[in-house]
C-alpha positions in Angstrom: 0.0 0.0 0.0 1.1 3.5 -0.7 2.4 5.5 2.3 0.2 8.5 2.5 1.3 11.4 4.8 -1.5 13.1 6.6 -2.1 16.5 5.1 -0.3 15.7 1.8 -2.3 16.4 -1.3 -3.9 13.3 -2.8 -4.1 12.4 -6.5 -6.2 10.1 -8.6 -3.2 7.9 -9.2 -2.6 7.2 -5.4 -6.0 5.8 -4.7 -5.9 2.1 -3.7 -8.8 -0.1 -2.7 -10.3 -3.5 -1.9 -13.6 -4.5 -3.5 -15.6 -7.4 -4.7 -14.1 -8.1 -8.1 -15.6 -10.9 -10.2 -17.2 -12.2 -6.9 -13.8 -12.5 -5.2 -12.1 -9.9 -3.1 -9.4 -8.0 -5.0 -6.9 -5.4 -4.1 -6.3 -2.7 -6.7 -4.6 0.6 -7.4 -5.9 3.3 -9.8 -5.2 2.9 -13.5 -3.3 -0.4 -12.9 -4.2 -3.8 -14.4 -2.4 -5.9 -11.7 -5.3 -6.9 -9.4 -4.2 -9.0 -6.4 -7.0 -11.4 -5.5 -7.2 -12.0 -1.8 -9.9 -14.6 -2.2 -10.4 -16.4 -5.5 -12.7 -15.0 -8.2 -16.2 -16.6 -8.1 -15.8 -17.4 -4.4 -19.0 -15.3 -3.8 -17.3 -12.9 -1.4 -19.0 -9.5 -0.8 -18.5 -6.1 0.9 -15.0 -6.2 2.3 -14.2 -3.8 5.1 -10.8 -3.0 6.7 -10.3 -3.2 10.4 -9.1 0.0 12.2 -5.5 -1.2 12.1 -5.8 -2.5 8.6 -4.5 -5.9 9.7 -7.8 -7.7 9.0 -10.7 -7.6 6.5 -14.3 -8.5 7.3 -16.7 -9.6 4.5 -19.5 -12.0 3.9 -19.6 -15.1 1.8 -22.6 -16.5 0.0 -23.2 -20.3 0.4 -26.6 -20.4 -1.3 -28.6 -17.9 -3.2 -31.8 -19.9 -3.0 -34.0 -17.2 -4.7 -31.3 -15.0 -6.3 -33.5 -11.9 -6.7 -34.5 -12.0 -3.0 -31.6 -11.3 -0.7 -33.7 -12.4 2.3 -33.5 -15.9 0.9 -29.7 -16.0 0.7 -27.6 -18.1 3.1 -24.4 -16.2 4.0 -21.9 -16.0 6.8 -19.8 -13.0 8.0 -16.1 -13.8 7.8 -12.8 -12.2 8.8 -9.3 -12.8 7.3 -5.9 -11.3 7.5 -5.2 -8.4 5.1 -3.2 -10.7 2.9 -6.1 -13.1 2.4 -4.9 -15.7 4.8 -6.7 -17.4 7.8 -10.4 -17.0 6.6 -12.7 -17.7 9.6 -16.5 -17.5 9.8 -17.9 -15.6 12.8 -21.7 -15.6 12.3 -24.5 -18.1 12.0 -25.9 -18.9 8.6 -28.5 -16.4 7.4 -28.9 -13.4 5.1 -26.0 -11.5 6.8 -24.5 -8.5 5.2 -22.8 -5.0 5.6 -20.0 -5.9 8.0 -18.3 -2.8 9.5 -15.9 -2.3 12.4 -16.5 -0.2 15.5 -14.1 2.7 15.9 -14.1 3.3 19.6 -11.6 0.6 20.5 -14.2 -2.0 21.3 -13.0 -4.1 18.3 -16.4 -5.4 17.2 -17.8 -6.2 13.8 -21.3 -4.9 13.3 -23.5 -6.5 10.6 -27.1 -6.7 9.5 -29.3 -9.9 9.1 -32.4 -10.0 7.0 -35.1 -12.6 7.6 -36.9 -14.9 5.2 -40.2 -13.7 6.7 -39.2 -10.1 6.1 -37.5 -7.4 8.2 -34.0 -7.2 9.5 -31.9 -6.5 12.6 -28.4 -5.4 13.5 -25.9 -7.6 15.5 -22.3 -7.4 16.5 -19.6 -9.9 17.3 -15.9 -10.2 18.1 -13.5 -10.9 15.2 -12.2 -13.8 17.3 -15.8 -15.0 17.8 -17.5 -18.2 16.6 -20.9 -18.7 14.9 -23.6 -18.4 17.5 -21.8 -15.9 19.6 -23.1 -12.8 17.8 -25.2 -10.4 20.0 -28.5 -8.7 19.0 -28.4 -4.9 19.1 -31.7 -3.9 17.5 -34.3 -3.0 20.1 -37.6 -3.3 18.3 -39.5 -6.5 18.8 -42.2 -6.4 16.2 -42.1 -6.0 12.4 -39.5 -3.6 11.1 -36.2 -3.3 9.3 -32.8 -2.0 10.5 -29.5 -1.8 8.6 -26.2 -0.6 10.0 -24.0 2.1 8.4 -20.7 3.4 9.8 -19.7 3.3 13.4 -18.7 6.6 15.0 -15.6 7.3 17.1 -17.7 7.7 20.2 -19.1 4.1 19.9 -22.5 4.9 18.4 -23.6 3.2 15.1 -25.4 4.9 12.3 -28.5 2.9 11.2 -31.4 3.3 8.8 -34.6 2.1 10.4 -38.2 1.4 9.5 -40.4 0.3 12.3 -43.7 1.1 14.1 -41.9 2.5 17.2 -39.4 4.9 15.6 -40.8 5.4 12.1 -38.7 5.8 9.0 -35.3 7.6 9.0 -31.7 7.7 10.0 -30.6 7.2 13.6 -27.6 7.0 15.8 -27.7 3.8 17.8 -26.1 3.5 21.2 -25.4 -0.2 21.1 -26.5 -2.3 24.1 -26.6 -6.1 23.6 -29.7 -8.2 24.2 -31.7 -5.8 22.0 -31.5 -2.9 24.5 -30.0 -0.3 22.3 -31.2 3.3 22.3 -31.6 5.7 19.4 -31.3 9.4 18.5 -32.7 10.7 15.2 -30.4 12.4 12.7 -31.2 15.8 11.4 -31.2 16.0 7.6 -30.7 19.7 6.6 -29.1 19.5 3.2 -29.8 23.2 2.4 -29.7 24.6 5.9 -33.2 23.8 7.2 -34.4 20.4 8.5 -36.3 18.3 5.9 -38.8 15.4 6.2 -37.1 12.2 5.3 -40.2 10.1 5.0 -40.0 9.9 1.2 -36.2 9.6 1.1 -34.3 6.3 1.3 -30.7 6.5 2.5 -28.3 3.6 2.2 -24.7 2.6 2.7 -24.0 5.5 5.1 -20.3 6.2 5.7 -18.5 8.8 7.8 -15.2 10.3 6.7 -11.9 9.7 8.6 -12.0 13.1 10.3 -15.6 12.6 11.3 -16.7 15.9 9.7 -18.2 14.5 6.5 -20.8 11.9 5.6 -21.6 10.2 2.4 -24.5 8.0 1.3 -26.7 6.6 -1.4 -29.9 8.6 -1.6 -33.2 7.8 -3.4 -36.2 10.1 -3.6 -39.6 8.5 -4.4 -37.9 5.5 -6.0 -38.4 1.7 -5.8 -34.9 0.3 -6.2 -32.1 2.1 -4.3 -29.4 0.3 -6.2 -30.4 1.5 -9.6 -32.2 4.7 -8.7 -29.9 6.3 -6.1 -27.6 9.3 -6.2 -24.3 9.4 -4.5 -24.0 12.5 -2.2 -21.7 13.8 0.5 -22.4 16.5 3.1 -21.0 18.1 6.3 -21.6 16.1 9.4 -21.8 17.2 13.0 -21.7 14.2 15.3 -22.6 16.3 18.4 -25.9 17.5 17.0 -26.3 14.6 14.5 -26.8 17.0 11.7 -26.3 16.5 8.0 -25.9 19.8 6.1 -24.5 21.4 2.9 -25.2 18.3 0.7 -23.5 17.9 -2.6 -24.6 15.3 -5.2 -21.6 13.8 -7.1 -23.2 11.0 -9.1 -26.6 10.3 -10.5 -28.3 7.0 -11.4 -26.8 5.1 -14.3 -29.1 3.2 -16.7 -26.4 0.7 -17.5 -25.9 -0.5 -13.9 -26.0 0.5 -10.2 -24.4 3.6 -8.7 -23.5 2.6 -5.2 -21.3 2.3 -2.1 -19.4 5.6 -1.5 -16.2 5.8 0.4 -13.8 8.7 1.3 -10.1 8.7 0.7 -7.8 9.1 3.7 -7.3 12.9 3.3 -10.9 13.4 2.2 -10.0 15.0 -1.2 -12.0 12.4 -3.1 -15.1 10.3 -2.9 -14.9 6.9 -4.5 -17.8 4.7 -5.5 -18.8 1.9 -8.0 -20.9 2.6 -11.1 -21.9 0.0 -13.7 -19.1 -2.3 -12.5 -16.3 0.2 -12.5 -14.6 2.2 -9.8 -15.1 6.0 -10.0 -13.5 8.9 -8.1 -14.7 12.4 -7.8 -12.3 15.2 -6.6 -14.1 17.5 -4.2 -12.3 20.7 -5.0 -12.6 20.6 -8.8 -15.6 18.2 -9.3 -13.5 16.2 -11.8 -14.6 12.6 -12.0 -12.6 9.8 -13.5 -12.9 6.0 -13.9 -9.9 4.8 -11.9 -10.3 1.0 -12.4 -8.4 -0.4 -15.3 -8.4 -4.1 -14.9 -11.0 -6.2 -16.7 -13.2 -7.0 -13.7 -16.7 -6.2 -12.4 -16.2 -4.2 -9.2 -18.7 -3.8 -6.4 -18.5 -2.5 -2.8 -15.3 -0.4 -2.7 -13.3 0.2 0.5 -10.4 2.6 0.0 -7.1 1.7 1.6 -6.4 3.8 4.7 -10.1 4.3 5.5 -12.4 2.6 8.0 -15.7 2.5 6.2 
């Protein structure tokens, strides 16, 4: 990996990442055609995420798609491996598990979401040294509803998107307490300065920048499929007041394929995302956007090196 000095100007050429590439996990660098596969292509490995010290990678592996078009029917396990691809271990029970992310408060937990065949979904966490069956429930609602985790904050809270009869629809900061005892605070969405109603907006794949002062997400307004109808946006983020403001849209839906999974670069000069199977980068200061993937792979779920997504 390239040594990036904090405060030094970043360039397109310096961007490095891991991603699902041809259904394996690949390590790449901008404009290079020398992908290093950490797990074999076609091993059905998704959504890799670096640990805070970058020594490990969490991801999930699909064992059965059952009904391919319905993720709730998939059978997957959350896994963790060393950053070089060695020592793959499964740390969750079998289910529709996805979106593994690491806590950033020193607790060293992997947070993930589980969907259910009967509908709905909840958030769990576990230790990277754990075994299947040791995961702990965090989601607090007991009835019908859906919750999916985003980034964890430096203070230990976890950003979630939530739909349930108790809290309604929207974005929340979860204070995680095992055994389904977590508490929640609603985020304030004020993209143009004043708070707005989020009941008709779907947010997905929420990620906070390394400094903790920016946030990025997929955003769909009055749509039906947030993978094919979402924009990529970033905004200012105030963790003290849980406020999103000064939103900037950097990518719009692409008819040819999904626009999804944003990630910041270490010095926050770029936002990186996947669009129609390729890795794209947008420079904040100039607005210039380039395709930075050059190898002949289909890329999904980008996690930039040096960043805890």
